[in-house]
Residue, then its C-alpha position, 0 to 999 in steps of 0.5 A: x604710743x603711750x600717755x598718762x591716763x591721769x592727763x588724757x581720757x582713753x577715748x580722746x587718745x583713741x580718737x587722736x590715734x585714729x585720726x593719725x592712722x586715717x591721715x597716714x593711709x589717705x596721704x598722697x605720698x607720691x606727690x609729697x615725695x616727688 
């Protein structure tokens, strides 16, 4: 993922990416795809 550093602070982008990672890792994919 890339972003314009003039529009977003790096720490905000890291928090966003961390949240996406956590959601992907904890999602119940078997139930979602069944």
